mmCIF file as gemmi writes it, N, C-alpha and C atoms, coordinates in Angstrom:
data_model
loop_
_atom_site.group_PDB
_atom_site.id
_atom_site.type_symbol
_atom_site.label_atom_id
_atom_site.label_alt_id
_atom_site.label_comp_id
_atom_site.label_asym_id
_atom_site.label_entity_id
_atom_site.label_seq_id
_atom_site.pdbx_PDB_ins_code
_atom_site.Cartn_x
_atom_site.Cartn_y
_atom_site.Cartn_z
_atom_site.occupancy
_atom_site.B_iso_or_equiv
_atom_site.pdbx_formal_charge
_atom_site.auth_seq_id
_atom_site.auth_asym_id
_atom_site.pdbx_PDB_model_num
ATOM 1 N N . MET Axp A 1 ? 0.841 -1.182 0 1 0 ? 1 A 1
ATOM 2 C CA . MET Axp A 1 ? 0 0 0 1 0 ? 1 A 1
ATOM 3 C C . MET Axp A 1 ? 0.887 1.246 0 1 0 ? 1 A 1
ATOM 4 N N . ASN Axp A 2 ? 0.344 2.31 -0.574 1 0 ? 2 A 1
ATOM 5 C CA . ASN Axp A 2 ? 1.08 3.572 -0.57 1 0 ? 2 A 1
ATOM 6 C C . ASN Axp A 2 ? 0.105 4.737 -0.643 1 0 ? 2 A 1
ATOM 7 N N . ASP Axp A 3 ? 0.607 5.896 -0.326 1 0 ? 3 A 1
ATOM 8 C CA . ASP Axp A 3 ? -0.223 7.101 -0.415 1 0 ? 3 A 1
ATOM 9 C C . ASP Axp A 3 ? 0.347 8.088 -1.43 1 0 ? 3 A 1
ATOM 10 N N . VAL Axp A 4 ? 0.931 7.555 -2.485 1 0 ? 4 A 1
ATOM 11 C CA . VAL Axp A 4 ? 1.54 8.397 -3.521 1 0 ? 4 A 1
ATOM 12 C C . VAL Axp A 4 ? 0.502 9.323 -4.142 1 0 ? 4 A 1
ATOM 13 N N . ALA Axp A 5 ? -0.665 8.796 -4.485 1 0 ? 5 A 1
ATOM 14 C CA . ALA Axp A 5 ? -1.69 9.63 -5.132 1 0 ? 5 A 1
ATOM 15 C C . ALA Axp A 5 ? -2.114 10.778 -4.224 1 0 ? 5 A 1
ATOM 16 N N . ALA Axp A 6 ? -2.345 10.502 -2.948 1 0 ? 6 A 1
ATOM 17 C CA . ALA Axp A 6 ? -2.77 11.551 -2.02 1 0 ? 6 A 1
ATOM 18 C C . ALA Axp A 6 ? -1.696 12.625 -1.878 1 0 ? 6 A 1
ATOM 19 N N . ARG Axp A 7 ? -0.454 12.197 -1.772 1 0 ? 7 A 1
ATOM 20 C CA . ARG Axp A 7 ? 0.643 13.168 -1.643 1 0 ? 7 A 1
ATOM 21 C C . ARG Axp A 7 ? 0.789 13.994 -2.923 1 0 ? 7 A 1
ATOM 22 N N . ARG Axp A 8 ? 0.665 13.338 -4.06 1 0 ? 8 A 1
ATOM 23 C CA . ARG Axp A 8 ? 0.775 14.028 -5.349 1 0 ? 8 A 1
ATOM 24 C C . ARG Axp A 8 ? -0.329 15.073 -5.483 1 0 ? 8 A 1
ATOM 25 N N . LEU Axp A 9 ? -1.552 14.679 -5.169 1 0 ? 9 A 1
ATOM 26 C CA . LEU Axp A 9 ? -2.679 15.596 -5.278 1 0 ? 9 A 1
ATOM 27 C C . LEU Axp A 9 ? -2.548 16.767 -4.311 1 0 ? 9 A 1
ATOM 28 N N . ALA Axp A 10 ? -2.024 16.5 -3.113 1 0 ? 10 A 1
ATOM 29 C CA . ALA Axp A 10 ? -1.843 17.564 -2.124 1 0 ? 10 A 1
ATOM 30 C C . ALA Axp A 10 ? -0.882 18.64 -2.634 1 0 ? 10 A 1
ATOM 31 N N . LEU Axp A 11 ? 0.046 18.234 -3.496 1 0 ? 11 A 1
ATOM 32 C CA . LEU Axp A 11 ? 1.002 19.189 -4.062 1 0 ? 11 A 1
ATOM 33 C C . LEU Axp A 11 ? 0.509 19.797 -5.376 1 0 ? 11 A 1
ATOM 34 N N . GLY Axp A 12 ? -0.638 19.317 -5.854 1 0 ? 12 A 1
ATOM 35 C CA . GLY Axp A 12 ? -1.188 19.843 -7.097 1 0 ? 12 A 1
ATOM 36 C C . GLY Axp A 12 ? -0.49 19.342 -8.341 1 0 ? 12 A 1
ATOM 37 N N . TRP Axp A 13 ? 0.197 18.208 -8.228 1 0 ? 13 A 1
ATOM 38 C CA . TRP Axp A 13 ? 0.925 17.649 -9.371 1 0 ? 13 A 1
ATOM 39 C C . TRP Axp A 13 ? 0.051 16.668 -10.127 1 0 ? 13 A 1
ATOM 40 N N . SER Axp A 14 ? 0.175 16.66 -11.44 1 0 ? 14 A 1
ATOM 41 C CA . SER Axp A 14 ? -0.458 15.638 -12.262 1 0 ? 14 A 1
ATOM 42 C C . SER Axp A 14 ? 0.404 14.376 -12.209 1 0 ? 14 A 1
ATOM 43 N N . GLN Axp A 15 ? -0.156 13.285 -12.688 1 0 ? 15 A 1
ATOM 44 C CA . GLN Axp A 15 ? 0.634 12.054 -12.77 1 0 ? 15 A 1
ATOM 45 C C . GLN Axp A 15 ? 1.808 12.25 -13.717 1 0 ? 15 A 1
ATOM 46 N N . ALA Axp A 16 ? 1.582 12.993 -14.79 1 0 ? 16 A 1
ATOM 47 C CA . ALA Axp A 16 ? 2.663 13.269 -15.744 1 0 ? 16 A 1
ATOM 48 C C . ALA Axp A 16 ? 3.774 14.084 -15.086 1 0 ? 16 A 1
ATOM 49 N N . GLU Axp A 17 ? 3.402 15.07 -14.26 1 0 ? 17 A 1
ATOM 50 C CA . GLU Axp A 17 ? 4.401 15.897 -13.578 1 0 ? 17 A 1
ATOM 51 C C . GLU Axp A 17 ? 5.226 15.056 -12.614 1 0 ? 17 A 1
ATOM 52 N N . LEU Axp A 18 ? 4.576 14.206 -11.832 1 0 ? 18 A 1
ATOM 53 C CA . LEU Axp A 18 ? 5.327 13.355 -10.916 1 0 ? 18 A 1
ATOM 54 C C . LEU Axp A 18 ? 6.244 12.425 -11.709 1 0 ? 18 A 1
ATOM 55 N N . GLY Axp A 19 ? 5.751 11.859 -12.785 1 0 ? 19 A 1
ATOM 56 C CA . GLY Axp A 19 ? 6.581 10.999 -13.626 1 0 ? 19 A 1
ATOM 57 C C . GLY Axp A 19 ? 7.802 11.736 -14.141 1 0 ? 19 A 1
ATOM 58 N N . ARG Axp A 20 ? 7.609 12.98 -14.569 1 0 ? 20 A 1
ATOM 59 C CA . ARG Axp A 20 ? 8.737 13.787 -15.055 1 0 ? 20 A 1
ATOM 60 C C . ARG Axp A 20 ? 9.757 13.995 -13.95 1 0 ? 20 A 1
ATOM 61 N N . ARG Axp A 21 ? 9.285 14.306 -12.756 1 0 ? 21 A 1
ATOM 62 C CA . ARG Axp A 21 ? 10.193 14.536 -11.628 1 0 ? 21 A 1
ATOM 63 C C . ARG Axp A 21 ? 10.948 13.268 -11.233 1 0 ? 21 A 1
ATOM 64 N N . LEU Axp A 22 ? 10.321 12.113 -11.447 1 0 ? 22 A 1
ATOM 65 C CA . LEU Axp A 22 ? 10.935 10.84 -11.066 1 0 ? 22 A 1
ATOM 66 C C . LEU Axp A 22 ? 11.727 10.191 -12.202 1 0 ? 22 A 1
ATOM 67 N N . GLY Axp A 23 ? 11.525 10.68 -13.417 1 0 ? 23 A 1
ATOM 68 C CA . GLY Axp A 23 ? 12.193 10.077 -14.568 1 0 ? 23 A 1
ATOM 69 C C . GLY Axp A 23 ? 11.535 8.79 -15.021 1 0 ? 23 A 1
ATOM 70 N N . VAL Axp A 24 ? 10.202 8.714 -14.827 1 0 ? 24 A 1
ATOM 71 C CA . VAL Axp A 24 ? 9.441 7.536 -15.264 1 0 ? 24 A 1
ATOM 72 C C . VAL Axp A 24 ? 8.227 8.004 -16.049 1 0 ? 24 A 1
ATOM 73 N N . SER Axp A 25 ? 7.528 7.078 -16.659 1 0 ? 25 A 1
ATOM 74 C CA . SER Axp A 25 ? 6.343 7.431 -17.44 1 0 ? 25 A 1
ATOM 75 C C . SER Axp A 25 ? 5.139 7.665 -16.536 1 0 ? 25 A 1
ATOM 76 N N . ARG Axp A 26 ? 4.154 8.344 -17.089 1 0 ? 26 A 1
ATOM 77 C CA . ARG Axp A 26 ? 2.886 8.541 -16.383 1 0 ? 26 A 1
ATOM 78 C C . ARG Axp A 26 ? 2.254 7.195 -16.067 1 0 ? 26 A 1
ATOM 79 N N . GLN Axp A 27 ? 2.384 6.238 -16.984 1 0 ? 27 A 1
ATOM 80 C CA . GLN Axp A 27 ? 1.823 4.911 -16.774 1 0 ? 27 A 1
ATOM 81 C C . GLN Axp A 27 ? 2.456 4.221 -15.566 1 0 ? 27 A 1
ATOM 82 N N . THR Axp A 28 ? 3.756 4.447 -15.362 1 0 ? 28 A 1
ATOM 83 C CA . THR Axp A 28 ? 4.428 3.879 -14.185 1 0 ? 28 A 1
ATOM 84 C C . THR Axp A 28 ? 3.854 4.489 -12.915 1 0 ? 28 A 1
ATOM 85 N N . VAL Axp A 29 ? 3.63 5.795 -12.916 1 0 ? 29 A 1
ATOM 86 C CA . VAL Axp A 29 ? 3.039 6.457 -11.752 1 0 ? 29 A 1
ATOM 87 C C . VAL Axp A 29 ? 1.652 5.88 -11.471 1 0 ? 29 A 1
ATOM 88 N N . ILE Axp A 30 ? 0.847 5.703 -12.508 1 0 ? 30 A 1
ATOM 89 C CA . ILE Axp A 30 ? -0.491 5.127 -12.343 1 0 ? 30 A 1
ATOM 90 C C . ILE Axp A 30 ? -0.391 3.747 -11.719 1 0 ? 30 A 1
ATOM 91 N N . SER Axp A 31 ? 0.504 2.918 -12.217 1 0 ? 31 A 1
ATOM 92 C CA . SER Axp A 31 ? 0.656 1.549 -11.701 1 0 ? 31 A 1
ATOM 93 C C . SER Axp A 31 ? 1.095 1.546 -10.236 1 0 ? 31 A 1
ATOM 94 N N . ILE Axp A 32 ? 1.978 2.448 -9.871 1 0 ? 32 A 1
ATOM 95 C CA . ILE Axp A 32 ? 2.424 2.542 -8.471 1 0 ? 32 A 1
ATOM 96 C C . ILE Axp A 32 ? 1.264 2.993 -7.597 1 0 ? 32 A 1
ATOM 97 N N . GLU Axp A 33 ? 0.55 4.019 -8.025 1 0 ? 33 A 1
ATOM 98 C CA . GLU Axp A 33 ? -0.564 4.535 -7.231 1 0 ? 33 A 1
ATOM 99 C C . GLU Axp A 33 ? -1.653 3.489 -7.019 1 0 ? 33 A 1
ATOM 100 N N . ARG Axp A 34 ? -1.887 2.661 -8.002 1 0 ? 34 A 1
ATOM 101 C CA . ARG Axp A 34 ? -2.937 1.636 -7.901 1 0 ? 34 A 1
ATOM 102 C C . ARG Axp A 34 ? -2.449 0.362 -7.226 1 0 ? 34 A 1
ATOM 103 N N . GLY Axp A 35 ? -1.178 0.319 -6.858 1 0 ? 35 A 1
ATOM 104 C CA . GLY Axp A 35 ? -0.636 -0.853 -6.193 1 0 ? 35 A 1
ATOM 105 C C . GLY Axp A 35 ? -0.39 -2.035 -7.12 1 0 ? 35 A 1
ATOM 106 N N . ARG Axp A 36 ? -0.345 -1.788 -8.41 1 0 ? 36 A 1
ATOM 107 C CA . ARG Axp A 36 ? -0.094 -2.851 -9.388 1 0 ? 36 A 1
ATOM 108 C C . ARG Axp A 36 ? 1.393 -3.081 -9.621 1 0 ? 36 A 1
ATOM 109 N N . PHE Axp A 37 ? 2.202 -2.129 -9.174 1 0 ? 37 A 1
ATOM 110 C CA . PHE Axp A 37 ? 3.644 -2.194 -9.404 1 0 ? 37 A 1
ATOM 111 C C . PHE Axp A 37 ? 4.345 -1.69 -8.157 1 0 ? 37 A 1
ATOM 112 N N . ASP Axp A 38 ? 5.268 -2.497 -7.639 1 0 ? 38 A 1
ATOM 113 C CA . ASP Axp A 38 ? 6.109 -2.066 -6.526 1 0 ? 38 A 1
ATOM 114 C C . ASP Axp A 38 ? 7.386 -1.485 -7.113 1 0 ? 38 A 1
ATOM 115 N N . PRO Axp A 39 ? 7.689 -0.246 -6.78 1 0 ? 39 A 1
ATOM 116 C CA . PRO Axp A 39 ? 8.88 0.372 -7.367 1 0 ? 39 A 1
ATOM 117 C C . PRO Axp A 39 ? 10.162 -0.267 -6.859 1 0 ? 39 A 1
ATOM 118 N N . SER Axp A 40 ? 11.196 -0.171 -7.667 1 0 ? 40 A 1
ATOM 119 C CA . SER Axp A 40 ? 12.521 -0.602 -7.235 1 0 ? 40 A 1
ATOM 120 C C . SER Axp A 40 ? 12.939 0.264 -6.052 1 0 ? 40 A 1
ATOM 121 N N . LEU Axp A 41 ? 13.936 -0.187 -5.324 1 0 ? 41 A 1
ATOM 122 C CA . LEU Axp A 41 ? 14.408 0.594 -4.185 1 0 ? 41 A 1
ATOM 123 C C . LEU Axp A 41 ? 14.918 1.972 -4.613 1 0 ? 41 A 1
ATOM 124 N N . PRO Axp A 42 ? 15.706 2.07 -5.696 1 0 ? 42 A 1
ATOM 125 C CA . PRO Axp A 42 ? 16.133 3.41 -6.121 1 0 ? 42 A 1
ATOM 126 C C . PRO Axp A 42 ? 14.954 4.324 -6.473 1 0 ? 42 A 1
ATOM 127 N N . LEU Axp A 43 ? 13.932 3.773 -7.117 1 0 ? 43 A 1
ATOM 128 C CA . LEU Axp A 43 ? 12.758 4.586 -7.455 1 0 ? 43 A 1
ATOM 129 C C . LEU Axp A 43 ? 11.989 4.959 -6.188 1 0 ? 43 A 1
ATOM 130 N N . ALA Axp A 44 ? 11.874 4.048 -5.249 1 0 ? 44 A 1
ATOM 131 C CA . ALA Axp A 44 ? 11.202 4.355 -3.98 1 0 ? 44 A 1
ATOM 132 C C . ALA Axp A 44 ? 11.919 5.497 -3.259 1 0 ? 44 A 1
ATOM 133 N N . PHE Axp A 45 ? 13.243 5.499 -3.295 1 0 ? 45 A 1
ATOM 134 C CA . PHE Axp A 45 ? 13.994 6.607 -2.691 1 0 ? 45 A 1
ATOM 135 C C . PHE Axp A 45 ? 13.726 7.914 -3.432 1 0 ? 45 A 1
ATOM 136 N N . ARG Axp A 46 ? 13.63 7.883 -4.771 1 0 ? 46 A 1
ATOM 137 C CA . ARG Axp A 46 ? 13.33 9.1 -5.526 1 0 ? 46 A 1
ATOM 138 C C . ARG Axp A 46 ? 11.934 9.618 -5.185 1 0 ? 46 A 1
ATOM 139 N N . ILE Axp A 47 ? 10.98 8.69 -5.022 1 0 ? 47 A 1
ATOM 140 C CA . ILE Axp A 47 ? 9.621 9.085 -4.641 1 0 ? 47 A 1
ATOM 141 C C . ILE Axp A 47 ? 9.65 9.749 -3.267 1 0 ? 47 A 1
ATOM 142 N N . ALA Axp A 48 ? 10.331 9.118 -2.32 1 0 ? 48 A 1
ATOM 143 C CA . ALA Axp A 48 ? 10.427 9.683 -0.967 1 0 ? 48 A 1
ATOM 144 C C . ALA Axp A 48 ? 11.06 11.076 -1.006 1 0 ? 48 A 1
ATOM 145 N N . HIS Axp A 49 ? 12.103 11.222 -1.802 1 0 ? 49 A 1
ATOM 146 C CA . HIS Axp A 49 ? 12.776 12.53 -1.923 1 0 ? 49 A 1
ATOM 147 C C . HIS Axp A 49 ? 11.833 13.563 -2.535 1 0 ? 49 A 1
ATOM 148 N N . ALA Axp A 50 ? 11.07 13.167 -3.546 1 0 ? 50 A 1
ATOM 149 C CA . ALA Axp A 50 ? 10.142 14.096 -4.198 1 0 ? 50 A 1
ATOM 150 C C . ALA Axp A 50 ? 9.108 14.63 -3.213 1 0 ? 50 A 1
ATOM 151 N N . PHE Axp A 51 ? 8.7 13.777 -2.274 1 0 ? 51 A 1
ATOM 152 C CA . PHE Axp A 51 ? 7.693 14.177 -1.289 1 0 ? 51 A 1
ATOM 153 C C . PHE Axp A 51 ? 8.315 14.619 0.033 1 0 ? 51 A 1
ATOM 154 N N . ASP Axp A 52 ? 9.638 14.638 0.095 1 0 ? 52 A 1
ATOM 155 C CA . ASP Axp A 52 ? 10.348 15.052 1.302 1 0 ? 52 A 1
ATOM 156 C C . ASP Axp A 52 ? 9.829 14.298 2.527 1 0 ? 52 A 1
ATOM 157 N N . ALA Axp A 53 ? 9.787 12.963 2.378 1 0 ? 53 A 1
ATOM 158 C CA . ALA Axp A 53 ? 9.278 12.104 3.458 1 0 ? 53 A 1
ATOM 159 C C . ALA Axp A 53 ? 10.055 10.794 3.466 1 0 ? 53 A 1
ATOM 160 N N . PRO Axp A 54 ? 10.137 10.141 4.614 1 0 ? 54 A 1
ATOM 161 C CA . PRO Axp A 54 ? 10.784 8.827 4.656 1 0 ? 54 A 1
ATOM 162 C C . PRO Axp A 54 ? 9.967 7.793 3.872 1 0 ? 54 A 1
ATOM 163 N N . ILE Axp A 55 ? 10.66 6.845 3.297 1 0 ? 55 A 1
ATOM 164 C CA . ILE Axp A 55 ? 9.993 5.78 2.538 1 0 ? 55 A 1
ATOM 165 C C . ILE Axp A 55 ? 8.897 5.121 3.369 1 0 ? 55 A 1
ATOM 166 N N . GLU Axp A 56 ? 9.167 4.9 4.665 1 0 ? 56 A 1
ATOM 167 C CA . GLU Axp A 56 ? 8.221 4.19 5.531 1 0 ? 56 A 1
ATOM 168 C C . GLU Axp A 56 ? 6.904 4.937 5.683 1 0 ? 56 A 1
ATOM 169 N N . GLN Axp A 57 ? 6.906 6.248 5.459 1 0 ? 57 A 1
ATOM 170 C CA . GLN Axp A 57 ? 5.665 7.012 5.545 1 0 ? 57 A 1
ATOM 171 C C . GLN Axp A 57 ? 4.856 6.931 4.254 1 0 ? 57 A 1
ATOM 172 N N . ILE Axp A 58 ? 5.5 6.565 3.167 1 0 ? 58 A 1
ATOM 173 C CA . ILE Axp A 58 ? 4.823 6.506 1.877 1 0 ? 58 A 1
ATOM 174 C C . ILE Axp A 58 ? 4.371 5.093 1.548 1 0 ? 58 A 1
ATOM 175 N N . PHE Axp A 59 ? 5.232 4.13 1.811 1 0 ? 59 A 1
ATOM 176 C CA . PHE Axp A 59 ? 4.936 2.73 1.495 1 0 ? 59 A 1
ATOM 177 C C . PHE Axp A 59 ? 4.789 1.913 2.774 1 0 ? 59 A 1
ATOM 178 N N . THR Axp A 60 ? 3.72 1.14 2.85 1 0 ? 60 A 1
ATOM 179 C CA . THR Axp A 60 ? 3.509 0.255 3.977 1 0 ? 60 A 1
ATOM 180 C C . THR Axp A 60 ? 3.216 -1.137 3.457 1 0 ? 60 A 1
ATOM 181 N N . PRO Axp A 61 ? 3.618 -2.183 4.208 1 0 ? 61 A 1
ATOM 182 C CA . PRO Axp A 61 ? 3.351 -3.542 3.731 1 0 ? 61 A 1
ATOM 183 C C . PRO Axp A 61 ? 1.847 -3.822 3.719 1 0 ? 61 A 1
ATOM 184 N N . ASP Axp A 62 ? 1.434 -4.675 2.778 1 0 ? 62 A 1
ATOM 185 C CA . ASP Axp A 62 ? 0.029 -5.073 2.709 1 0 ? 62 A 1
ATOM 186 C C . ASP Axp A 62 ? -0.384 -5.901 3.903 1 0 ? 62 A 1
ATOM 187 N N . SER Axp A 63 ? 0.582 -6.655 4.438 1 0 ? 63 A 1
ATOM 188 C CA . SER Axp A 63 ? 0.334 -7.456 5.627 1 0 ? 63 A 1
ATOM 189 C C . SER Axp A 63 ? 1.59 -7.42 6.475 1 0 ? 63 A 1
ATOM 190 N N . PRO Axp A 64 ? 1.435 -7.628 7.784 1 0 ? 64 A 1
ATOM 191 C CA . PRO Axp A 64 ? 2.62 -7.577 8.63 1 0 ? 64 A 1
ATOM 192 C C . PRO Axp A 64 ? 3.594 -8.707 8.305 1 0 ? 64 A 1
ATOM 193 N N . PRO Axp A 65 ? 4.891 -8.44 8.417 1 0 ? 65 A 1
ATOM 194 C CA . PRO Axp A 65 ? 5.865 -9.498 8.144 1 0 ? 65 A 1
ATOM 195 C C . PRO Axp A 65 ? 5.76 -10.606 9.184 1 0 ? 65 A 1
ATOM 196 N N . THR Axp A 66 ? 6.054 -11.804 8.749 1 0 ? 66 A 1
ATOM 197 C CA . THR Axp A 66 ? 6.061 -12.938 9.668 1 0 ? 66 A 1
ATOM 198 C C . THR Axp A 66 ? 7.478 -13.245 10.071 1 0 ? 66 A 1
ATOM 199 N N . VAL Axp A 67 ? 7.635 -13.71 11.282 1 0 ? 67 A 1
ATOM 200 C CA . VAL Axp A 67 ? 8.946 -14.043 11.813 1 0 ? 67 A 1
ATOM 201 C C . VAL Axp A 67 ? 8.996 -15.535 12.062 1 0 ? 67 A 1
ATOM 202 N N . GLY Axp A 68 ? 10.125 -16.145 11.637 1 0 ? 68 A 1
ATOM 203 C CA . GLY Axp A 68 ? 10.327 -17.563 11.935 1 0 ? 68 A 1
ATOM 204 C C . GLY Axp A 68 ? 9.91 -18.446 10.921 1 0 ? 68 A 1
């Protein structure tokens, strides 16, 4: 899960604008926002930097990790 769309909208950016800032296509932004695509770690860091937030605040696991 992520809140990329909410953060993007709060800044008044289009999907195309966020894609331009991240160096990816608008379609990639759509896929990330809809949870259809998990970004690579370097892209996740670029997203976090674009929103000036830690990765952990933007992306959360769908389910808690299991131990053991």
